[in-house]
N, C-alpha and C positions, 0 to 999 in steps of 0.2 A: 356822796355820789347819787345823782338822780338816775332813775331807771325809766326807760321808755314804757309806754303802755303795753307794748307787745311783751317786753320782759316781765312786767308785772302779771299780765294774764297768763303767760307761759308758766310762771312760778305758782300762782295761786289757783289757776283754772286750766291745768294742762289738758284735761279731757275735752273741755269746751273748745280750746284752741284747735285740737285735732279734729273735732266734729265740724267746726265752722270752716276751717281752712281746707279741709279735705273734700268738701262737697263739690259735686260736679258743677262746672262753670263758675266756681268761686273766682271773683275778680279782684281780690285783695290779697296782700301779703303783709309782712311786718312793716314794709315801707309805707303802705297805705295809712297806717296808724300814726304817721308823723304829723298830721295836721290837727291832732287832738288837743293842742295847747289851748284853743278857744274853749273847748268843753271843760277842761281842767280849771281854767280861770272862772268860767261861769259857775262851776260847782262850788267855788269858794265864796261867791257873793250872793247866790240865791239861797234864801233861808231853807234850812233842812226840813221844815214842816210843809214845804211846798211840793206840789206834783210837777214833774218835768214831762213835757210833751215834746218828743223829738220827732219832728216831721221830716221824713226822708232819712230814717235812721240807718238804713243799709243793714249791717250785721250787728248793730247795737253794742259794739265794743266800748263806745263812749259811755254806755250805761254804767260802767265801772265807777266813773267819777261821781255818779249820782246814787250809788248803792246805799248811802246813808240818808237819802232824802225820803220824804213820805212815800213817793211812788215815781217810777220811771216808766213812761209809756212810749214805746217805739212804734212809729207809724211808717209804713213803706208801701209802695205800689206792687212790689214783687214778693214772692214767697222765697224766703231764704232760711237757712239754718242760722240762728242768731245766738249771741251770748245772752245768758239768762242770769240774773242776779236775784237776790231774795225779794226785792221789791219791784221787779220788772214784769211788764206785760208787753205783748207784741201783737199788732193788728195790721192786716192788709187792707188798705183803703186808699183812695186818691185824696188829693189835697182838699177839694171842695167838700167831700163827705166828712173829712177830718174836722175842718173848720165849722161845718154845720153841727156836727155831733159834739165837739169839745169846746168850741169857741165861746169865750166869755162865761163859761159855766161857773167858774170859781175864781175869785180874785187871787187865790193862792195857787194858781197854775201858771207856769212859765213855759211858753212855747219857744222852740228853737227850730229855725229854718236855716240850715247851714250847708252851703254848697249843693243846694237842690235845684236842678234845672226845672224851671216852671215858666209859665206864661206871665205876662204882665198882669193879666186879670187874676190869675191864681195868687200871685204875690200880693196884690192889692187886697184881695179877699182875706188872706191870712192876716195882713196888717190891720184890717178893720175888725177882724174877729177876735183877736187876742190883745188885751191891754198890756200884758207883760210878754214881750217878744224880743228875741235876738234874731235878726235876719241878715244874713250875708249871702252874696250872690243873688241879689234881689230880683233881677229881671233876665229874661232870655226867652227866646221863642222855641224852646225845646219841649219835647213831650216825653 
């Protein structure tokens, strides 16, 4: 029997589930974690010695799937209480700064831009900045 990411986090990290889900204005619940299949699949094909750069990480729950990788770096525009794993870091910055700071630094970095509303220019900048990239929800005129 497979367990949802929420069930896994609740069992292994109950204090973090409480801390993240109980923060004021938290806009996720256990159903939000349902789209994590992509992250789980990526975690199985990206080498463990690579760094994961998750752009638009929100609450970093998906970092669970990368807890055995070299490093998981969550990047988001907003200040949230986030899930933290032994190899995780979290930074608040916009897409342009992220790409400028982290882009093409290391061939062993894999960037993920999944369900992140961004402009066409931001999406193109990310695509040009990271040779190893998974990008879904690639364009939109949202900010």
